[in-house]
C-alpha positions as CSV (number, residue, x, y, z in Angstrom):
1,X,-21.3,23.5,5.8
2,X,-18.3,24.3,3.9
3,X,-14.9,22.1,4.9
4,X,-11.9,21.1,3.7
5,X,-12.1,17.2,3.1
6,X,-14.7,14.4,2.6
7,X,-13.5,11.0,3.4
8,X,-15.4,8.2,2.3
9,X,-14.6,4.7,4.5
10,X,-13.1,4.6,8.0
11,X,-10.7,1.7,7.4
12,X,-7.0,1.8,8.4
13,X,-6.8,3.6,5.4
14,X,-9.5,6.3,5.9
15,X,-8.5,6.8,9.8
16,X,-4.5,7.4,8.9
17,X,-5.9,10.4,6.5
18,X,-8.1,11.8,9.4
19,X,-5.0,12.0,11.4
20,X,-2.8,13.6,8.7
21,X,-6.4,16.2,8.4
22,X,-6.4,16.4,12.4
23,X,-2.7,17.2,12.8
24,X,-3.1,20.3,9.6
25,X,-6.2,21.4,11.2
26,X,-8.4,21.1,8.4
27,X,-11.8,20.3,8.6
28,X,-13.4,17.3,7.1
29,X,-16.4,14.5,7.6
30,X,-16.7,11.0,7.0
31,X,-19.1,8.9,5.6
32,X,-18.8,5.2,6.7
33,X,-22.2,2.9,6.0
34,X,-19.9,-0.2,7.6
35,X,-20.5,-2.5,4.1
36,X,-16.8,-3.2,4.1
37,X,-15.2,-4.7,7.1
38,X,-11.6,-5.9,6.7
39,X,-9.7,-3.3,9.1
40,X,-12.4,-4.7,11.4
41,X,-11.5,-8.2,11.2
42,X,-7.9,-8.5,10.3
43,X,-5.0,-9.8,12.3
44,X,-3.3,-6.8,12.4
45,X,-0.1,-8.4,12.3
46,X,2.9,-6.5,11.3
47,X,6.1,-8.3,10.4
48,X,9.2,-6.8,7.9
49,X,10.0,-10.1,6.5
50,X,7.9,-12.3,3.7
51,X,8.8,-15.5,5.4
52,X,7.7,-17.6,2.6
53,X,10.6,-16.9,0.6
54,X,12.7,-14.9,3.4
55,X,12.6,-11.6,1.8
56,X,11.8,-8.2,3.0
57,X,8.7,-6.7,2.5
58,X,8.4,-3.8,0.6
59,X,10.0,-0.3,2.1
60,X,9.4,-2.0,5.7
61,X,11.9,-0.2,7.3
62,X,10.3,3.4,6.3
63,X,7.3,2.3,6.8
64,X,7.9,0.7,10.6
65,X,9.4,4.2,11.3
66,X,6.3,6.4,10.8
67,X,3.6,3.5,11.4
68,X,5.1,2.6,15.0
69,X,5.3,6.1,16.8
70,X,1.8,6.7,14.6
71,X,-0.2,3.8,16.7
72,X,1.5,5.0,19.8
73,X,0.4,8.5,19.5
74,X,-3.3,7.6,18.9
75,X,-2.6,5.0,22.6
76,X,-2.1,7.9,24.4
77,X,-4.8,9.8,22.2
78,X,-7.5,7.3,23.6
79,X,-5.8,5.9,26.3
80,X,-6.2,2.2,25.1
81,X,-3.3,0.0,23.6
82,X,-3.1,-1.0,20.5
83,X,0.3,-2.0,19.7
84,X,1.3,-5.8,21.3
85,X,4.7,-6.3,20.4
86,X,6.0,-10.0,20.1
87,X,8.5,-12.1,18.6
88,X,7.1,-14.6,15.7
89,X,8.4,-17.6,15.6
90,X,8.6,-19.5,11.7
91,X,8.3,-23.0,11.6
92,X,10.9,-24.8,9.9
93,X,9.2,-27.4,7.8
94,X,12.3,-28.8,5.9
95,X,16.2,-28.6,6.1
96,X,16.4,-26.6,3.0
97,X,13.8,-24.2,4.6
98,X,16.7,-23.7,7.5
99,X,19.2,-23.2,4.5
100,X,17.0,-20.5,3.3
101,X,16.9,-18.5,6.8
102,X,20.9,-18.8,7.0
103,X,21.0,-17.3,3.3
104,X,18.8,-14.6,4.1
105,X,20.7,-13.3,7.4
106,X,23.3,-12.5,4.5
107,X,20.7,-9.9,3.2
108,X,21.9,-6.3,4.7
109,X,18.0,-5.2,5.0
110,X,17.1,-8.5,6.8
111,X,19.7,-9.0,9.4
112,X,18.2,-6.7,12.1
113,X,15.2,-8.5,11.8
114,X,16.2,-12.6,11.6
115,X,18.0,-14.1,14.9
116,X,21.2,-16.0,13.5
117,X,20.5,-18.6,16.2
118,X,17.9,-21.4,15.7
119,X,15.4,-22.1,18.2
120,X,15.1,-25.8,18.9
121,X,13.1,-25.4,22.5
122,X,10.3,-27.8,22.3
123,X,7.0,-25.8,23.3
124,X,3.9,-27.4,24.5
125,X,1.4,-28.0,21.7
126,X,3.2,-26.7,18.8
127,X,4.4,-29.1,16.5
128,X,8.4,-28.0,15.3
129,X,10.4,-31.0,14.8
130,X,13.0,-29.1,13.1
131,X,12.9,-25.8,15.2
132,X,12.0,-22.6,14.9
133,X,13.6,-19.3,12.9
134,X,13.3,-16.1,15.0
135,X,11.7,-12.5,13.4
136,X,12.5,-9.3,15.5
137,X,10.3,-6.3,15.3
138,X,7.1,-8.0,14.8
139,X,4.0,-7.3,16.9
140,X,-0.1,-6.8,16.3
141,X,-2.3,-3.9,16.1
142,X,-5.9,-4.3,17.6
143,X,-7.4,-2.9,14.1
144,X,-11.1,-3.8,15.8
145,X,-10.1,-2.2,18.7
146,X,-8.7,0.9,17.3
147,X,-11.3,1.3,14.7
148,X,-14.2,1.4,17.3
149,X,-12.4,3.7,19.5
150,X,-11.5,6.1,16.6
151,X,-15.2,6.1,15.4
152,X,-16.4,6.7,18.9
153,X,-14.1,9.8,18.9
154,X,-15.3,11.0,15.7
155,X,-19.0,10.6,16.9
156,X,-18.6,13.1,19.7
157,X,-16.5,15.6,17.4
158,X,-19.5,15.7,15.0
159,X,-17.6,14.7,12.0
160,X,-19.0,10.9,11.1
161,X,-22.0,10.6,9.2
162,X,-23.0,6.5,9.2
163,X,-24.8,6.3,5.8
164,X,-24.3,5.2,2.5
165,X,-22.3,7.8,0.1
166,X,-24.1,8.5,-3.1
167,X,-21.6,9.2,-6.1
168,X,-24.7,11.0,-8.4
169,X,-24.7,13.5,-5.8
170,X,-21.3,14.9,-6.6
171,X,-21.5,18.5,-8.2
172,X,-18.5,19.7,-9.5
173,X,-17.5,23.3,-9.4
174,X,-13.6,24.6,-10.6
175,X,-11.7,23.8,-7.5
176,X,-14.3,21.9,-5.3
177,X,-17.1,19.8,-5.0
178,X,-20.8,20.0,-3.4
179,X,-22.3,17.1,-2.1
180,X,-25.8,17.2,-0.9
181,X,-25.2,20.5,1.9
182,X,-21.8,20.1,1.8
183,X,-19.0,22.3,-0.1
184,X,-15.7,20.6,0.5
185,X,-12.0,21.3,-1.5
186,X,-11.6,17.2,-1.9
187,X,-12.9,14.0,-1.1
188,X,-10.9,11.0,-0.5
189,X,-12.0,7.6,-1.0
190,X,-10.9,5.0,1.4
191,X,-13.8,2.1,0.4
192,X,-11.4,-0.9,0.0
193,X,-13.5,-3.3,-1.9
194,X,-16.3,-1.0,-2.1
195,X,-14.1,0.5,-4.7
196,X,-15.5,-1.7,-7.4
197,X,-18.8,0.3,-6.5
198,X,-16.9,3.8,-7.3
199,X,-17.6,5.1,-11.1
200,X,-14.6,7.5,-10.5
201,X,-12.1,4.9,-9.7
202,X,-13.1,1.2,-10.6
203,X,-11.6,1.1,-13.6
204,X,-8.1,0.5,-11.2
205,X,-6.9,-3.2,-11.1
206,X,-8.1,-3.9,-7.5
207,X,-8.5,-7.2,-7.1
208,X,-10.7,-9.2,-3.8
209,X,-9.2,-11.9,-1.7
210,X,-11.3,-12.3,1.0
211,X,-9.8,-13.6,4.0
212,X,-11.3,-15.8,6.9
213,X,-10.0,-16.2,10.8
214,X,-10.8,-18.2,13.6
215,X,-10.7,-17.9,17.3
216,X,-9.5,-20.6,19.2
217,X,-9.6,-21.6,23.0
218,X,-6.7,-24.2,23.7
219,X,-6.4,-24.2,27.5
220,X,-3.4,-26.3,27.1
221,X,-1.3,-24.1,24.9
222,X,1.2,-21.8,26.8
223,X,2.9,-19.2,24.3
224,X,3.4,-15.5,24.2
225,X,4.6,-15.4,20.7
226,X,3.0,-15.7,17.1
227,X,3.6,-19.3,15.9
228,X,4.1,-18.7,11.8
229,X,3.7,-22.0,9.5
230,X,1.1,-22.2,6.3
231,X,-0.7,-20.2,8.9
232,X,-0.7,-18.1,11.6
233,X,-1.6,-18.4,15.4
234,X,-1.5,-15.5,17.4
235,X,-1.9,-15.5,21.1
236,X,-4.9,-13.5,22.7
237,X,-4.5,-13.6,26.2
238,X,-6.5,-15.8,28.3
239,X,-5.6,-19.5,26.3
240,X,-7.4,-17.8,23.1
241,X,-5.3,-17.1,19.6
242,X,-6.7,-16.2,16.6
243,X,-5.6,-18.2,13.7
244,X,-5.7,-17.2,10.0
245,X,-5.5,-16.4,7.1
246,X,-7.2,-17.9,4.1
247,X,-7.1,-16.2,0.4
248,X,-10.0,-17.4,-1.3
249,X,-10.1,-15.6,-4.9
250,X,-13.5,-16.6,-6.0
251,X,-15.9,-15.8,-3.1
252,X,-16.7,-12.2,-2.8
253,X,-18.8,-12.3,0.2
254,X,-18.3,-11.7,3.8
255,X,-19.8,-14.2,5.2
256,X,-18.1,-16.9,7.2
257,X,-17.9,-20.5,5.0
258,X,-17.8,-24.0,6.2
259,X,-15.2,-24.0,3.3
260,X,-12.9,-21.7,5.2
261,X,-13.2,-23.2,8.1
262,X,-12.3,-26.8,7.2
263,X,-9.3,-25.4,5.5
264,X,-7.5,-23.6,8.8
265,X,-9.0,-26.6,11.0
266,X,-6.9,-29.1,8.4
267,X,-3.9,-26.4,8.3
268,X,-4.1,-26.4,12.3
269,X,-3.8,-29.6,12.9
270,X,-0.2,-30.0,11.1
271,X,0.7,-26.7,13.6
272,X,-1.0,-27.7,17.2
273,X,-1.3,-31.2,18.8
274,X,-3.4,-29.8,21.7
275,X,-7.2,-29.8,21.9
276,X,-9.1,-26.7,21.2
277,X,-12.2,-25.3,20.5
278,X,-13.5,-22.9,17.8
279,X,-15.2,-19.7,19.6
280,X,-15.5,-17.2,16.6
281,X,-15.0,-17.8,12.9
282,X,-14.6,-14.0,11.1
283,X,-14.3,-13.0,7.2
284,X,-13.6,-9.7,5.2
285,X,-12.3,-8.9,1.8
286,X,-8.7,-7.5,1.3
287,X,-8.4,-5.1,-1.2
288,X,-5.4,-6.2,-3.1
289,X,-3.5,-4.9,-6.2
290,X,-2.1,-7.2,-8.9
291,X,1.6,-5.4,-8.7
292,X,1.3,-5.7,-4.4
293,X,1.1,-1.7,-4.2
294,X,-1.2,0.4,-3.1
295,X,-3.4,2.8,-4.9
296,X,-2.8,6.3,-4.4
297,X,-3.6,9.2,-6.4
298,X,-5.8,12.0,-8.2
299,X,-8.3,11.2,-10.8
300,X,-6.9,12.1,-13.9
301,X,-10.3,14.2,-14.9
302,X,-11.9,15.6,-11.1
303,X,-8.8,16.6,-9.1
304,X,-10.7,17.3,-6.4
305,X,-11.4,13.2,-6.0
306,X,-8.6,11.1,-4.5
307,X,-8.1,7.4,-3.8
308,X,-6.1,5.8,-1.0
309,X,-6.9,2.3,-1.6
310,X,-5.3,-1.2,-2.1
311,X,-3.4,-1.8,1.3
312,X,-3.6,-5.5,1.1
313,X,-2.5,-7.9,3.9
314,X,0.0,-5.3,5.0
315,X,-2.4,-2.5,6.0
316,X,-1.1,-1.3,9.4
317,X,2.7,-0.9,8.0
318,X,1.3,0.7,5.0
319,X,-1.7,3.1,6.0
320,X,0.3,5.6,8.1
321,X,3.1,6.1,5.2
322,X,0.9,6.4,2.1
323,X,-1.9,8.5,4.0
324,X,0.6,11.0,4.9
325,X,2.1,10.9,1.0
326,X,-1.3,11.6,-0.2
327,X,-1.9,14.7,2.6
328,X,1.7,16.2,1.4
329,X,0.3,15.9,-2.5
330,X,-3.1,17.4,-2.1
331,X,-2.3,20.2,0.4
332,X,1.7,20.9,-1.2
333,X,1.9,19.1,-4.6
334,X,4.8,16.9,-3.5
335,X,5.3,13.6,-6.0
336,X,3.7,10.8,-5.0
337,X,6.1,7.6,-5.3
338,X,5.9,6.0,-8.7
339,X,5.5,2.8,-7.2
340,X,2.2,4.0,-5.5
341,X,0.8,6.4,-7.9
342,X,-2.5,5.4,-10.0
343,X,-1.3,6.9,-12.6
344,X,1.0,4.0,-13.2
345,X,-2.2,2.2,-14.5
346,X,-3.4,4.8,-16.6
347,X,-1.4,3.6,-20.0
């Protein structure tokens, strides 16, 4: 079989790159072994503001201008809705936080997203004695639903193999590679934390941050917005809410833990004051980078190998943009942004 690309991994990164290939009529096959689950268990929230410090997310405006039409196009393609838009309400924990909010309003790249009017309304079940700040242009991509729909689509098109990719089986030609019975121009690795096992790219500084979430049923809670405090409470409908997330730098497993659940419950007690029942707990490993920028680029020796990784907690915003950049780089030799190019770690 002769094709243009092999993609290894079908999370948000692999999916976004596959869309670029389809749009350009490039042939490809995806290898997916279900070893990495971060896209499947992610909250999927997009928010252009870092609410811990009231600062803009890196390239938020540009990313959203590409990402939101991207998910809308997929919604039309699969006749399913993946994007749910809502207001995010930041819970103020102190007068100082309120003052920081008003100071942030003067930043030109935040004014479009922060409401200057404080929300002092009381919402049953939500603890917010000092009021809320409303963040606009936020929402959630149902990443699990999207990835599963995309897998089904690729399966019907005979473009995906559910098997482990074996690095030792790659044979390098001058301008191509052979993998088992496949000859391809390029391989793009979109493996998330699985990059740690990749002999071609495991030198890159990918950190693994385990994240855990719980899903709760709270019959007396009636909110259609996301509550952001020390954790988030995200409405899913029918009084069901996703709550997260933890950051654990030591535990490298994708298994839910009692420790993670207890941490979320302890924090949730300071956000909600209505009864609830935990109906599910999930966990995944986020691929993060020390400078909080993605890992995108081509191997220094084997130019047929590329990587698209390290999307971190904001994968739904970043994935379509960096996939487009990598495709333009591989096909048309357009320069990658220096902030995302893996060559920044070559020295």
